[in-house]
ZAMARGU-4260 file (C-alpha; in steps of 0.2 Angstrom, whole numbers, plus 5000, padded with zeros to 4 digits):
<rodrens>
0) 4680/5177/5263 | 4695/5185/5257 | 4708/5177/5246 | 4727/5180/5249 | 4739/5178/5235
5) 4758/5180/5239 | 4770/5184/5225 | 4788/5181/5227 | 4801/5189/5216 | 4818/5180/5214
10) 4832/5190/5207 | 4847/5182/5198 | 4859/5191/5209 | 4859/5202/5224 | 4846/5216/5224
15) 4857/5231/5229 | 4856/5241/5213 | 4844/5231/5202 | 4834/5239/5189 | 4839/5257/5192
20) 4850/5265/5179 | 4866/5273/5184 | 4875/5288/5177 | 4891/5284/5169 | 4896/5302/5164
25) 4889/5319/5162 | 4901/5326/5148 | 4890/5341/5145 | 4895/5347/5163 | 4913/5343/5160
30) 4928/5354/5154 | 4923/5351/5136 | 4904/5351/5135 | 4903/5348/5117 | 4905/5330/5120
35) 4889/5329/5130 | 4878/5324/5116 | 4866/5310/5113 | 4872/5294/5105 | 4868/5291/5087
40) 4878/5276/5081 | 4891/5265/5089 | 4902/5250/5087 | 4911/5239/5100 | 4929/5240/5100
45) 4942/5232/5112 | 4928/5230/5125 | 4924/5248/5123 | 4909/5257/5115 | 4914/5270/5102
50) 4900/5281/5097 | 4896/5296/5085 | 4886/5308/5096 | 4877/5324/5091 | 4861/5331/5083
55) 4855/5322/5067 | 4870/5311/5065 | 4885/5317/5076 | 4899/5329/5077 | 4909/5321/5091
60) 4916/5303/5094 | 4915/5297/5112 | 4922/5281/5120 | 4917/5272/5135 | 4920/5256/5145
65) 4905/5259/5156 | 4914/5268/5169 | 4916/5286/5173 | 4935/5286/5172 | 4934/5276/5155
70) 4922/5288/5147 | 4929/5303/5137 | 4929/5311/5120 | 4941/5307/5106 | 4936/5317/5091
75) 4927/5334/5090 | 4923/5343/5073 | 4913/5359/5069 | 4895/5359/5075 | 4889/5360/5057
80) 4898/5344/5052 | 4892/5326/5053 | 4901/5310/5058 | 4892/5294/5054 | 4892/5276/5049
85) 4906/5269/5061 | 4913/5253/5055 | 4926/5242/5064 | 4939/5238/5051 | 4958/5233/5052
90) 4959/5237/5071 | 4952/5254/5070 | 4935/5262/5069 | 4932/5271/5052 | 4918/5283/5049
95) 4912/5296/5036 | 4916/5314/5041 | 4904/5326/5031 | 4911/5343/5031 | 4899/5358/5029
100) 4910/5372/5024 | 4914/5382/5009 | 4933/5383/5014 | 4944/5378/4999 | 4952/5361/5002
105) 4938/5354/5014 | 4928/5340/5008 | 4919/5324/5015 | 4933/5312/5022 | 4935/5294/5026
110) 4941/5296/5044 | 4947/5284/5058 | 4950/5283/5077 | 4959/5270/5088 | 4945/5274/5101
115) 4957/5279/5114 | 4963/5297/5111 | 4965/5311/5099 | 4982/5306/5094 | 4975/5290/5087
120) 4964/5299/5075 | 4966/5304/5057 | 4959/5305/5039 | 4963/5294/5024 | 4960/5309/5013
125) 4964/5324/5023 | 4960/5342/5018 | 4968/5347/5002 | 4967/5329/4995 | 4959/5326/4978
130) 4949/5312/4984 | 4932/5317/4991 | 4918/5305/4997 | 4900/5307/4992 | 4890/5310/5008
135) 4872/5314/5012 | 4871/5312/5031 | 4853/5317/5034 | 4847/5305/5021 | 4859/5290/5025
140) 4867/5292/5042 | 4855/5279/5050 | 4855/5265/5038 | 4873/5260/5039 | 4875/5258/5021
145) 4886/5273/5015 | 4901/5264/5021 | 4902/5245/5019 | 4915/5232/5023 | 4917/5217/5012
150) 4932/5205/5009 | 4945/5215/5019 | 4940/5232/5011 | 4929/5247/5013 | 4917/5252/4999
155) 4910/5269/4997 | 4906/5282/4983 | 4919/5295/4980 | 4927/5306/4966 | 4945/5312/4962
160) 4938/5324/4949 | 4920/5329/4948 | 4922/5335/4930 | 4929/5319/4923 | 4923/5303/4932
165) 4910/5311/4944 | 4906/5300/4960 | 4909/5282/4957 | 4912/5266/4967 | 4928/5266/4977
170) 4937/5253/4988 | 4950/5256/5002 | 4961/5245/5013 | 4961/5260/5025 | 4976/5269/5018
175) 4977/5282/5005 | 4988/5272/4994 | 4976/5257/4995 | 4961/5268/4990 | 4956/5265/4972
180) 4942/5267/4959 | 4933/5251/4957 | 4925/5255/4941 | 4919/5271/4931 | 4901/5265/4929
185) 4895/5281/4920 | 4908/5285/4907 | 4900/5302/4902 | 4912/5316/4908 | 4905/5325/4923
190) 4890/5312/4925 | 4888/5303/4942 | 4884/5285/4943 | 4875/5290/4960 | 4867/5305/4967
195) 4855/5318/4961 | 4841/5317/4959 | 4841/5301/4969 | 4853/5305/4984 | 4844/5292/4994
200) 4850/5278/4982 | 4868/5277/4989 | 4864/5261/4999 | 4876/5246/4998 | 4875/5229/5006
205) 4887/5214/5006 | 4881/5196/5004 | 4896/5185/5006 | 4908/5192/4993 | 4895/5201/4983
210) 4892/5219/4985 | 4874/5225/4980 | 4872/5243/4976 | 4862/5256/4965 | 4870/5265/4951
215) 4866/5274/4935 | 4877/5270/4919 | 4869/5283/4909 | 4859/5271/4899 | 4848/5261/4911
220) 4844/5273/4924 | 4846/5269/4943 | 4847/5250/4944 | 4854/5236/4955 | 4872/5232/4952
225) 4884/5219/4960 | 4903/5219/4962 | 4916/5207/4968 | 4928/5222/4971 | 4936/5221/4953
230) 4932/5231/4938 | 4927/5216/4928 | 4917/5209/4942 | 4906/5225/4943 | 4891/5224/4932
235) 4872/5228/4930 | 4862/5214/4939 | 4847/5216/4928 | 4837/5230/4920 | 4821/5228/4930
240) 4814/5243/4921 | 4817/5241/4903 | 4811/5259/4898 | 4826/5268/4891 | 4834/5279/4903
245) 4822/5275/4917 | 4828/5265/4932 | 4819/5254/4945 | 4826/5264/4959 | 4830/5250/4971
250) 4829/5254/4990 | 4827/5246/5007 | 4840/5232/5006 | 4838/5218/5018 | 4850/5203/5018
255) 4840/5186/5021 | 4846/5168/5019 | 4861/5173/5008 | 4850/5184/4996 | 4845/5202/4995
260) 4828/5208/4997 | 4823/5225/4991 | 4810/5237/4984 | 4810/5242/4965 | 4799/5249/4952
265) 4799/5238/4937 | 4788/5249/4926 | 4783/5268/4925 | 4765/5264/4930 | 4760/5273/4946
270) 4761/5264/4962 | 4770/5249/4954 | 4784/5247/4968 | 4786/5229/4971 | 4796/5217/4983
275) 4810/5208/4975 | 4824/5195/4980 | 4840/5191/4972 | 4854/5179/4974 | 4866/5190/4964
280) 4862/5183/4947 | 4849/5190/4934 | 4840/5173/4933 | 4840/5172/4952 | 4831/5189/4953
285) 4812/5187/4956 | 4797/5197/4961 | 4790/5192/4977 | 4775/5203/4978 | 4767/5218/4969
290) 4762/5235/4976 | 4773/5236/4991 | 4784/5250/4996 | 4792/5259/5011 | 4799/5243/5018
295) 4806/5249/5034 | 4807/5237/5049 | 4812/5218/5048 | 4815/5203/5059 | 4819/5185/5056
300) 4809/5172/5066 | 4808/5154/5063 | 4818/5156/5047 | 4805/5168/5040 | 4807/5186/5036
305) 4795/5198/5044 | 4794/5216/5038 | 4784/5232/5039 | 4777/5239/5023 | 4763/5249/5015
310) 4752/5243/5001 | 4752/5256/4987 | 4735/5252/4981 | 4726/5253/4998 | 4738/5265/5006
315) 4737/5253/5022 | 4752/5248/5032 | 4755/5231/5039 | 4766/5217/5044 | 4771/5205/5030
320) 4781/5189/5029 | 4791/5180/5016 | 4800/5163/5015 | 4809/5170/4999 | 4796/5164/4987
325) 4781/5172/4979 | 4769/5159/4986 | 4776/5162/5004 | 4774/5181/5004 | 4759/5188/5011
330) 4752/5200/5024 | 4751/5195/5042 | 4740/5210/5049 | 4735/5227/5043 | 4738/5240/5056
335) 4731/5258/5058 | 4741/5272/5052 | 4752/5280/5065 | 4741/5295/5067 | 4748/5307/5079
340) 4763/5295/5083 | 4779/5304/5084 | 4789/5298/5070 | 4806/5295/5078 | 4818/5292/5063
345) 4821/5280/5056 | 4809/5267/5060 | 4790/5268/5063 | 4788/5251/5071 | 4804/5243/5078
350) 4799/5226/5073 | 4809/5214/5084 | 4809/5195/5087 | 4809/5189/5105 | 4805/5173/5113
355) 4797/5167/5097 | 4785/5182/5095 | 4786/5198/5086 | 4786/5214/5096 | 4783/5231/5089
360) 4776/5249/5091 | 4759/5252/5083 | 4745/5264/5084 | 4726/5262/5089 | 4714/5276/5092
365) 4709/5269/5109 | 4727/5266/5116 | 4738/5278/5106 | 4755/5272/5100 | 4760/5257/5112
370) 4769/5240/5112 | 4760/5226/5102 | 4764/5208/5100 | 4761/5195/5087 | 4764/5176/5085
375) 4768/5179/5066 | 4752/5170/5060 | 4737/5176/5051 | 4726/5169/5064 | 4722/5185/5073
380) 4735/5183/5086 | 4742/5201/5085 | 4736/5212/5099 | 4741/5226/5111 | 4754/5219/5123
385) 4753/5233/5135 | 4747/5251/5137 | 4762/5257/5146 | 4755/5272/5155 | 4737/5266/5155
390) 4730/5281/5146 | 4728/5287/5128 | 4744/5297/5128 | 4757/5290/5116 | 4771/5281/5125
395) 4778/5277/5107 | 4790/5263/5111 | 4806/5264/5102 | 4824/5256/5101 | 4818/5238/5104
400) 4833/5229/5109 | 4836/5211/5115 | 4849/5209/5129 | 4852/5195/5141 | 4836/5186/5139
405) 4825/5202/5140 | 4817/5214/5128 | 4822/5232/5132 | 4815/5248/5124 | 4812/5267/5127
410) 4795/5274/5130 | 4789/5292/5133 | 4780/5297/5149 | 4768/5311/5144 | 4756/5322/5153
415) 4744/5332/5142 | 4754/5330/5127 | 4771/5335/5135 | 4785/5323/5138 | 4788/5321/5157
420) 4802/5309/5155 | 4809/5296/5143 | 4811/5279/5152 | 4819/5263/5149 | 4807/5247/5150
425) 4810/5229/5149 | 4800/5213/5148 | 4802/5194/5149 | 4787/5193/5138 | 4774/5193/5152
430) 4764/5207/5159 | 4770/5204/5176 | 4788/5203/5170 | 4786/5220/5162 | 4795/5234/5172
435) 4800/5252/5170 | 4818/5257/5174 | 4816/5275/5179 | 4831/5286/5177 | 4835/5294/5194
440) 4828/5312/5196 | 4819/5311/5179 | 4802/5318/5186 | 4802/5335/5178 | 4794/5340/5162
445) 4807/5342/5148 | 4802/5360/5144 | 4818/5364/5136 | 4820/5364/5117 | 4806/5355/5108
450) 4818/5342/5101 | 4822/5335/5118 | 4811/5320/5118 | 4814/5316/5100 | 4833/5316/5103
455) 4831/5303/5117 | 4819/5292/5108 | 4830/5292/5092 | 4846/5288/5102 | 4849/5269/5103
460) 4851/5256/5117 | 4868/5247/5115 | 4874/5232/5125 | 4891/5233/5131 | 4895/5217/5141
465) 4883/5216/5155 | 4877/5234/5153 | 4865/5243/5142 | 4872/5260/5137 | 4861/5274/5133
470) 4859/5293/5133 | 4845/5302/5143 | 4840/5319/5150 | 4835/5319/5168 | 4833/5337/5173
475) 4822/5351/5166 | 4829/5360/5151 | 4845/5351/5151 | 4854/5353/5135 | 4867/5339/5136
480) 4861/5322/5140 | 4872/5311/5151 | 4878/5294/5147 | 4869/5280/5158 | 4870/5262/5160
485) 4858/5248/5166 | 4866/5233/5174 | 4858/5218/5165 | 4864/5205/5178 | 4851/5212/5190
490) 4836/5212/5179 | 4832/5194/5177 | 4815/5193/5186 | 4805/5177/5188 | 4788/5174/5195
495) 4783/5160/5206 | 4765/5158/5209 | 4751/5145/5210 | 4739/5157/5202 | 4739/5170/5187
500) 4749/5185/5193 | 4739/5201/5191 | 4750/5213/5201 | 4765/5222/5194 | 4776/5233/5205
505) 4791/5243/5198 | 4804/5248/5199 | 4810/5236/5211 | 4822/5240/5220 | 4816/5258/5221
510) 4823/5274/5228 | 4809/5287/5224 | 4793/5282/5217 | 4785/5264/5216 | 4772/5261/5203
515) 4758/5248/5207 | 4748/5240/5193 | 4733/5229/5197 | 4715/5229/5192 | 4703/5238/5203
520) 4715/5245/5216 | 4705/5251/5231 | 4718/5251/5246 | 4737/5251/5247 | 4747/5247/5263
525) 4766/5246/5265 | 4773/5235/5279 | 4790/5235/5286 | 4800/5220/5290 | 4792/5218/5307
530) 4774/5220/5300 | 4771/5238/5305 | 4762/5249/5293 | 4772/5263/5286 | 4760/5268/5272
535) 4741/5267/5271 | 4730/5275/5258 | 4713/5272/5250 | 4711/5275/5231 | 4697/5277/5219
540) 4696/5261/5210 | 4711/5263/5199 | 4722/5251/5189 | 4738/5261/5192 | 4744/5270/5208
545) 4761/5277/5214 | 4769/5276/5231 | 4781/5289/5237 | 4795/5279/5246 | 4808/5292/5247
550) 4806/5294/5266 | 4808/5275/5270 | 4824/5268/5276 | 4833/5256/5266 | 4827/5238/5267
555) 4814/5225/5263 | 4795/5230/5263 | 4778/5222/5258 | 4766/5231/5247 | 4748/5225/5251
560) 4734/5229/5238 | 4716/5226/5241 | 4706/5227/5225 | 4687/5230/5222 | 4683/5212/5225
565) 4691/5212/5242 | 4705/5201/5236 | 4722/5205/5243 | 4738/5205/5233 | 4755/5206/5242
570) 4772/5209/5234 | 4789/5212/5241 | 4800/5226/5236 | 4817/5233/5241 | 4820/5251/5246
575) 4837/5257/5241
</rodrens>
C-alpha cells in the first residue's frame, strides 16, 4: 500500500519573482566598462550602497540604490591603484586611496565621496601634499582596520616627513586642517612606529573611547598600545614580551564584551603564540590560552565568543570558545585541515551564528568543503549540515550572511574540478528549507580567466533594505560581473507537514531548471493545474535530479516523486 505525503509551501508574499536573483546593472557593458568589477567592500549611506569594486581591493567606487537607474560609478582611478576600507564619517564616505606610481607628488591619500557623483569626491591630502598615508592594501584591505573611526575622528598611520618622524599615528576630522599627528611614538629620526618588517601589524580597533593598535617605540619592539586620541593618553599597554627589542607582535583583533581579544607572542620560544584579552589596562590584560594562533573567524552566541584557530603544538585547526576567562576558554571541536579547499581570502570558515547555532565552511575527505553546523558544545553536536551538490566536489560555502531571518551564502557548483557557476543559497536552519537561488543563465562553465570563481567567492553579500546585493558572473568567459539583487521579502519559506519532510525542490518559483532532492528517487512526474502529466521520467535510484521546465507555460504545477520504497512525495512549484 502506497503512502502519500503532501507538502505545502507558504510564501510570505506573492510568488511572482520569489527566490530568483534579478540583474541590477551590467556596468561592464556600459559606456564606462571599468566600473563593471566585483564588490570588495561597502557601506550603507543615505539608503544607498557605496562600494569599492575591483581586483584585490578595488579601483572604482560604485553607488546603487538597488535599481538600474540608481546604479552608477562615482570614482575611477588607475588600474594599478587600490581603494579600500570605506568608512561612513561626517556625512561622507572616506576611504584609503593607495597609489601605485612613481610619479613625483603622488602618494597614498585619505579620500572621500558623497556617494552621488564625481563632483562630490575629493582628497584630504591631494597630490603634492606633504602628508602621505601608510598603506598596504594587499595585506590589510579586508580587515577594515587601516582606517578607524573613534570619538568623531578618523585614525590611521601617516607621515609628513619620512626622514624625521616616519609613519606614526594620526587623527583627522575629515579636513586637512584638522588632520594632525597624535604622537611620535618612535622618536628615532627616520624610524617608523609601524611597518617593515611587520607590514601586517597596522591593525586598529576602537573599544569605546580607547583605540587599540600595534606600534614599536624603538625599545620594546612591536607591542599593543592604547590611545584616547591625545598625546598624553597614547601609551604602551604592557610589554608582553620583555626581551629587549623583541615585541609580542599582536594580531587578529576581536572586540568582545567591551574588551579586546588578540593573539600575541609573550616569549621568543617557538610556537608560543597565545590568546589574550585586555580591558585597556596593564593589570586587566591576561592570557586566556597558550599555543593558539591564526585566529580568523569569530561569532558571538549566547554571550560567548566562538572563533576559529590553530593549535601551534598539534598543528590542528578547530573551533574554540571563550567567556573571557582562562577557565572558560577551550576547544569545541577539532576539524580536518582544509585540504584542497579553495582559500578564498580572508576567511577559511566564515563562522556565523544563526538561530542559536553556529554555521561554517569545513572540510572532510568524504564530502569535500561543505556547510557544517554546531550547537557550540563539546558534546559531539558538530556535524555536516548539507552536502550542497551531493558529490565530493567542493562547494566551498563562503560569505555567510544573516538577513531577514535566513542565512545566505555563496557556493560553487563544480563539474570535474571546473566551476560551472557560483550560486546563492539560503537556509532557515532545516534541510527542507535550504534552497538554491540560481542566477538566471548561469549554466555555462566559467572558462575565462582562472580567477573568475575566486573573484565571485571573495565578493561579499550585502543587505540593502529588503534586497541582498552581490556581484556575479553569469555567462562564459565574461570579464566584468554585473550587479545583482535578491528580493528578501520573497524567500521566507515555511513547511507545513504532519510528517518529517524529506523532499526539497528548488528554486521555487523557477524559470529554467528545477532541482529535486529526496532519498532514492525512482520516478518523477510533473502535473499541471488540471492534473494532466506534462513531464514523466524514470531515474536510476538517485538522491538528486533536475527537471527542465523552460518549455512549460507560467503557472502552478505539482512535482510527484516516487522513491525506491514506493512512497510518493508531492510538492507544488511555480513556473515563471
